[in-house]
C-alpha positions as a Markdown table, in Angstrom:
| # | Residue | x | y | z |
|---|---|---|---|---|
| 1 | Met | 99.4 | 18.7 | 55.5 |
| 2 | Ile | 101.6 | 19.9 | 52.8 |
| 3 | Gly | 103.6 | 16.6 | 52.5 |
| 4 | Ser | 106.5 | 15.3 | 54.0 |
| 5 | Ala | 109.2 | 17.6 | 55.2 |
| 6 | His | 113.0 | 17.5 | 54.4 |
| 7 | Ala | 114.9 | 15.3 | 57.0 |
| 8 | Leu | 117.9 | 17.2 | 58.3 |
| 9 | Gly | 121.0 | 15.4 | 59.5 |
| 10 | Glu | 121.4 | 13.7 | 63.0 |
| 11 | Gly | 122.0 | 15.7 | 65.2 |
| 12 | Trp | 120.9 | 18.9 | 63.8 |
| 13 | Leu | 118.9 | 19.9 | 66.4 |
| 14 | Pro | 120.0 | 19.2 | 70.2 |
| 15 | Gly | 117.5 | 16.4 | 72.0 |
| 16 | Gly | 116.5 | 19.1 | 74.8 |
| 17 | Arg | 116.0 | 21.8 | 72.4 |
| 18 | Arg | 113.4 | 19.6 | 70.3 |
| 19 | Ala | 112.2 | 18.4 | 73.3 |
| 20 | Arg | 111.3 | 22.1 | 74.0 |
| 21 | Leu | 109.8 | 22.9 | 70.5 |
| 22 | Val | 107.5 | 19.8 | 71.1 |
| 23 | Ala | 106.5 | 20.7 | 73.9 |
| 24 | Ala | 105.0 | 24.0 | 72.5 |
| 25 | Leu | 103.3 | 22.9 | 69.8 |
| 26 | Val | 101.9 | 19.8 | 72.1 |
| 27 | Thr | 100.1 | 22.8 | 74.6 |
| 28 | Val | 99.1 | 24.5 | 71.6 |
| 29 | Ala | 97.4 | 21.8 | 70.0 |
| 30 | Ala | 96.1 | 20.7 | 73.6 |
| 31 | Leu | 94.4 | 24.0 | 74.0 |
| 32 | Ile | 93.0 | 24.0 | 70.7 |
| 33 | Gly | 91.4 | 20.9 | 71.8 |
| 34 | Ser | 89.9 | 22.5 | 74.8 |
| 35 | Gly | 88.7 | 25.6 | 73.4 |
| 36 | Leu | 91.0 | 27.7 | 74.8 |
| 37 | Ile | 92.3 | 28.8 | 71.3 |
| 38 | Ala | 89.6 | 29.7 | 68.8 |
| 39 | Gln | 90.0 | 28.6 | 64.8 |
| 40 | Ser | 88.2 | 30.3 | 62.3 |
| 41 | Ala | 86.8 | 28.7 | 59.1 |
| 42 | Asp | 89.7 | 30.6 | 57.2 |
| 43 | Gly | 92.7 | 30.7 | 59.6 |
| 44 | Ser | 92.5 | 34.1 | 59.8 |
| 45 | Glu | 91.6 | 35.3 | 63.5 |
| 46 | Ser | 94.1 | 36.2 | 66.1 |
| 47 | Ile | 95.0 | 34.1 | 68.4 |
| 48 | Ala | 94.1 | 33.7 | 71.7 |
| 49 | Pro | 96.9 | 32.9 | 74.7 |
| 50 | Gln | 99.0 | 30.1 | 74.3 |
| 51 | Gly | 98.9 | 30.3 | 70.5 |
| 52 | Val | 101.9 | 30.3 | 67.9 |
| 53 | Leu | 103.3 | 34.1 | 66.7 |
| 54 | Val | 105.2 | 34.9 | 63.7 |
| 55 | Val | 107.2 | 37.8 | 63.7 |
| 56 | Gly | 108.6 | 38.9 | 60.1 |
| 57 | Asp | 108.7 | 40.9 | 56.9 |
| 58 | Ser | 107.0 | 40.7 | 53.2 |
| 59 | Ile | 107.4 | 36.9 | 53.0 |
| 60 | Thr | 105.0 | 36.5 | 55.9 |
| 61 | Ala | 102.9 | 39.5 | 55.3 |
| 62 | Ser | 102.1 | 39.5 | 51.9 |
| 63 | Tyr | 100.7 | 35.8 | 51.9 |
| 64 | Asp | 97.1 | 34.6 | 53.3 |
| 65 | Ala | 95.7 | 31.6 | 54.9 |
| 66 | Leu | 93.4 | 30.2 | 52.5 |
| 67 | Pro | 94.5 | 26.3 | 51.7 |
| 68 | Gly | 95.3 | 25.8 | 48.6 |
| 69 | Ser | 95.6 | 29.6 | 47.4 |
| 70 | Pro | 98.7 | 30.3 | 45.3 |
| 71 | Thr | 99.5 | 33.0 | 48.0 |
| 72 | Glu | 99.1 | 30.6 | 50.9 |
| 73 | Gly | 101.6 | 31.7 | 53.2 |
| 74 | Trp | 104.5 | 29.4 | 54.5 |
| 75 | Trp | 103.1 | 30.3 | 58.3 |
| 76 | Ser | 99.3 | 28.9 | 57.3 |
| 77 | Met | 100.7 | 25.9 | 55.8 |
| 78 | Val | 102.6 | 25.1 | 59.2 |
| 79 | Gly | 99.6 | 25.8 | 61.1 |
| 80 | Arg | 97.8 | 23.4 | 59.0 |
| 81 | His | 100.1 | 20.6 | 59.4 |
| 82 | Tyr | 100.0 | 20.7 | 63.3 |
| 83 | Gly | 96.5 | 21.6 | 63.2 |
| 84 | Val | 97.2 | 25.2 | 65.3 |
| 85 | Asp | 95.8 | 28.5 | 64.7 |
| 86 | Val | 98.8 | 31.0 | 63.7 |
| 87 | His | 99.1 | 34.8 | 64.1 |
| 88 | Pro | 101.0 | 36.7 | 61.8 |
| 89 | Ala | 102.5 | 40.1 | 62.9 |
| 90 | Ala | 104.3 | 41.0 | 59.9 |
| 91 | Glu | 105.3 | 44.4 | 57.8 |
| 92 | Ala | 106.8 | 44.5 | 54.2 |
| 93 | Gly | 109.8 | 46.1 | 54.5 |
| 94 | Ser | 110.5 | 45.8 | 57.7 |
| 95 | Gly | 113.7 | 43.9 | 59.8 |
| 96 | Tyr | 115.5 | 44.0 | 62.8 |
| 97 | Gln | 116.3 | 47.3 | 62.5 |
| 98 | Arg | 114.8 | 48.8 | 59.4 |
| 99 | Pro | 111.8 | 50.4 | 59.5 |
| 100 | Gly | 109.2 | 48.9 | 56.9 |
| 101 | Ala | 106.9 | 50.9 | 54.4 |
| 102 | Arg | 109.7 | 52.9 | 52.8 |
| 103 | Cys | 111.3 | 53.7 | 56.0 |
| 104 | Thr | 107.9 | 55.0 | 57.3 |
| 105 | Gly | 106.9 | 51.7 | 59.0 |
| 106 | Ala | 108.1 | 49.5 | 62.0 |
| 107 | Thr | 110.9 | 47.4 | 63.1 |
| 108 | Phe | 110.0 | 44.1 | 64.4 |
| 109 | Gly | 110.5 | 45.3 | 68.2 |
| 110 | Asp | 108.5 | 48.5 | 67.1 |
| 111 | Arg | 105.6 | 46.6 | 65.9 |
| 112 | Pro | 102.3 | 48.2 | 66.9 |
| 113 | Gly | 100.5 | 45.9 | 69.5 |
| 114 | Leu | 103.1 | 43.2 | 69.7 |
| 115 | Trp | 104.2 | 43.5 | 73.1 |
| 116 | Glu | 100.2 | 43.7 | 74.0 |
| 117 | Leu | 99.5 | 40.3 | 72.6 |
| 118 | Pro | 98.6 | 37.4 | 75.0 |
| 119 | Pro | 101.4 | 35.4 | 75.6 |
| 120 | Pro | 102.3 | 32.7 | 72.9 |
| 121 | Ser | 103.7 | 29.6 | 73.4 |
| 122 | Leu | 106.1 | 29.6 | 70.1 |
| 123 | Val | 107.5 | 32.4 | 68.3 |
| 124 | Ile | 108.9 | 31.9 | 65.0 |
| 125 | Val | 110.8 | 35.1 | 63.7 |
| 126 | Glu | 110.9 | 35.2 | 59.9 |
| 127 | Gly | 113.1 | 38.3 | 58.6 |
| 128 | Gly | 116.4 | 39.9 | 58.0 |
| 129 | Arg | 116.7 | 40.0 | 54.6 |
| 130 | Asn | 115.9 | 43.6 | 54.6 |
| 131 | Asp | 118.5 | 44.4 | 57.1 |
| 132 | Trp | 121.4 | 44.8 | 54.7 |
| 133 | Ala | 120.1 | 48.5 | 54.4 |
| 134 | Gln | 119.1 | 51.3 | 57.0 |
| 135 | Cys | 116.9 | 53.9 | 56.8 |
| 136 | Val | 119.0 | 57.5 | 57.0 |
| 137 | Asp | 116.9 | 60.4 | 56.0 |
| 138 | Gly | 114.0 | 58.4 | 54.6 |
| 139 | Glu | 116.7 | 56.6 | 51.9 |
| 140 | Leu | 118.5 | 53.2 | 52.4 |
| 141 | Val | 122.3 | 53.3 | 52.9 |
| 142 | Pro | 124.2 | 50.0 | 53.6 |
| 143 | Ala | 123.9 | 49.0 | 57.3 |
| 144 | Ser | 126.8 | 47.7 | 59.4 |
| 145 | Ala | 127.3 | 44.3 | 60.8 |
| 146 | Val | 127.0 | 45.5 | 64.3 |
| 147 | Arg | 124.1 | 47.6 | 64.2 |
| 148 | Leu | 122.4 | 44.6 | 62.8 |
| 149 | Ala | 123.7 | 42.4 | 65.7 |
| 150 | Asp | 122.9 | 45.0 | 68.1 |
| 151 | Ala | 119.0 | 44.8 | 66.8 |
| 152 | Val | 119.0 | 41.0 | 66.8 |
| 153 | Asp | 120.2 | 41.0 | 69.9 |
| 154 | Ala | 117.9 | 43.8 | 71.7 |
| 155 | Phe | 114.7 | 42.2 | 69.8 |
| 156 | Leu | 116.0 | 38.5 | 71.0 |
| 157 | Thr | 116.2 | 39.9 | 74.8 |
| 158 | Arg | 112.9 | 41.7 | 74.6 |
| 159 | Leu | 110.9 | 38.6 | 73.1 |
| 160 | Ala | 113.0 | 36.7 | 76.5 |
| 161 | Thr | 111.6 | 39.3 | 79.1 |
| 162 | Thr | 108.2 | 39.8 | 77.8 |
| 163 | Trp | 107.2 | 35.8 | 77.3 |
| 164 | Pro | 109.8 | 33.9 | 79.0 |
| 165 | Asp | 107.9 | 30.9 | 79.3 |
| 166 | Ala | 107.9 | 31.1 | 75.0 |
| 167 | Thr | 109.8 | 28.9 | 72.6 |
| 168 | Val | 111.4 | 31.2 | 70.4 |
| 169 | Val | 112.8 | 29.9 | 66.9 |
| 170 | Val | 114.5 | 32.0 | 64.7 |
| 171 | Leu | 114.4 | 31.5 | 60.8 |
| 172 | Ala | 117.5 | 32.5 | 58.6 |
| 173 | Pro | 116.6 | 34.8 | 56.0 |
| 174 | Pro | 114.7 | 33.2 | 53.0 |
| 175 | Trp | 116.9 | 34.6 | 50.3 |
| 176 | Gly | 116.0 | 34.7 | 46.6 |
| 177 | Pro | 118.2 | 35.1 | 43.9 |
| 178 | Leu | 118.0 | 39.3 | 44.0 |
| 179 | Gln | 121.0 | 40.8 | 45.9 |
| 180 | Ala | 122.4 | 37.2 | 46.7 |
| 181 | Glu | 125.9 | 38.8 | 47.3 |
| 182 | Leu | 124.5 | 40.4 | 50.8 |
| 183 | Ala | 122.7 | 36.8 | 51.9 |
| 184 | Glu | 125.7 | 35.5 | 53.7 |
| 185 | Arg | 126.9 | 38.4 | 56.0 |
| 186 | Val | 123.4 | 39.0 | 57.0 |
| 187 | Thr | 122.5 | 35.0 | 57.5 |
| 188 | Arg | 126.0 | 34.9 | 59.3 |
| 189 | Thr | 125.4 | 38.0 | 61.5 |
| 190 | Ile | 122.0 | 37.1 | 62.7 |
| 191 | Gly | 123.0 | 33.5 | 63.2 |
| 192 | Ala | 126.0 | 34.7 | 65.7 |
| 193 | Val | 123.6 | 36.1 | 68.0 |
| 194 | Val | 120.8 | 33.6 | 67.8 |
| 195 | Glu | 123.5 | 30.8 | 69.2 |
| 196 | Arg | 124.6 | 33.2 | 72.0 |
| 197 | His | 120.9 | 33.2 | 73.1 |
| 198 | Gly | 120.7 | 29.4 | 72.8 |
| 199 | Leu | 117.8 | 29.5 | 70.2 |
| 200 | Thr | 117.2 | 27.1 | 67.1 |
| 201 | Tyr | 118.5 | 28.7 | 64.2 |
| 202 | Val | 116.8 | 27.2 | 60.9 |
| 203 | Ser | 118.7 | 27.1 | 57.8 |
| 204 | Met | 117.0 | 28.4 | 54.8 |
| 205 | Asp | 119.8 | 27.5 | 52.1 |
| 206 | Gly | 118.4 | 26.4 | 49.1 |
| 207 | Val | 114.8 | 27.0 | 49.7 |
| 208 | Leu | 113.9 | 30.2 | 46.8 |
| 209 | Pro | 115.8 | 29.2 | 44.0 |
| 210 | Ala | 114.9 | 31.1 | 40.6 |
| 211 | Ala | 111.8 | 28.9 | 40.2 |
| 212 | His | 110.5 | 29.3 | 43.8 |
| 213 | Val | 110.1 | 33.1 | 43.5 |
| 214 | Val | 107.7 | 35.8 | 41.4 |
| 215 | Asp | 110.4 | 38.9 | 41.7 |
| 216 | Gly | 113.9 | 37.4 | 42.7 |
| 217 | Val | 112.4 | 37.9 | 46.3 |
| 218 | His | 109.1 | 36.7 | 47.2 |
| 219 | Pro | 108.2 | 32.9 | 47.2 |
| 220 | Asn | 105.4 | 31.4 | 44.8 |
| 221 | Arg | 103.7 | 28.5 | 46.0 |
| 222 | Ala | 106.4 | 26.3 | 45.6 |
| 223 | Gly | 108.9 | 28.9 | 47.6 |
| 224 | Ser | 105.9 | 28.8 | 50.4 |
| 225 | Ile | 105.7 | 25.2 | 50.5 |
| 226 | Ala | 109.9 | 25.0 | 50.7 |
| 227 | Ile | 110.0 | 27.3 | 53.5 |
| 228 | Ala | 107.2 | 25.6 | 55.4 |
| 229 | Glu | 108.9 | 22.3 | 55.0 |
| 230 | Arg | 112.1 | 23.4 | 56.1 |
| 231 | Val | 110.1 | 25.2 | 59.4 |
| 232 | Ile | 108.5 | 21.9 | 60.1 |
| 233 | Ala | 111.5 | 19.6 | 59.7 |
| 234 | Ala | 113.2 | 21.9 | 62.5 |
| 235 | Leu | 110.3 | 21.9 | 64.8 |
| 236 | Gly | 109.7 | 17.7 | 64.1 |
């Protein structure tokens, strides 16, 4: 447990959608209890069918699953809160339309092995901060809102097609002080597509102030706790 989650305003999450989120978590917890999902001692093993999958960027990829570690990931904290195993499929620098690893890696949808994973019950998508830019001949140039929206739509559509029974929750990009002027456009663009898909879009406003990041972008432990608490508040 990492402490109580931030309370959100009444009516923030429609009752039917909240019920689906709770049902997904109950399914995962029940399967763990039945032995269908194996948990490792340090939480580092990959999920079995019906687990929790997180697709993300460095805010997910650069962190571990060691309880109490200064670099414990927000996703590990969420998993411990619910007593479920979480599989992070993340790559630093990546996004919906931007390849990771300095333009030589993979976008969310091109992540190696992602679509061959066993069907998860719950998918949490964390990212989008890197999508202010696109890669052109190995260089970063500003990406249009249309390009980003098309990439988000394609990825969410593929999630729904590949795993139609999974509940999908999308986090607004957790955004620290660096390049803060870009946050509103990217966050709004992703949110509009998420809304069209009828999915939960979890606000990250205020989770990464200067005191919660190590370099203007990546969360310290307090920042990871803040992200985890916001996710837990949304999941209920």
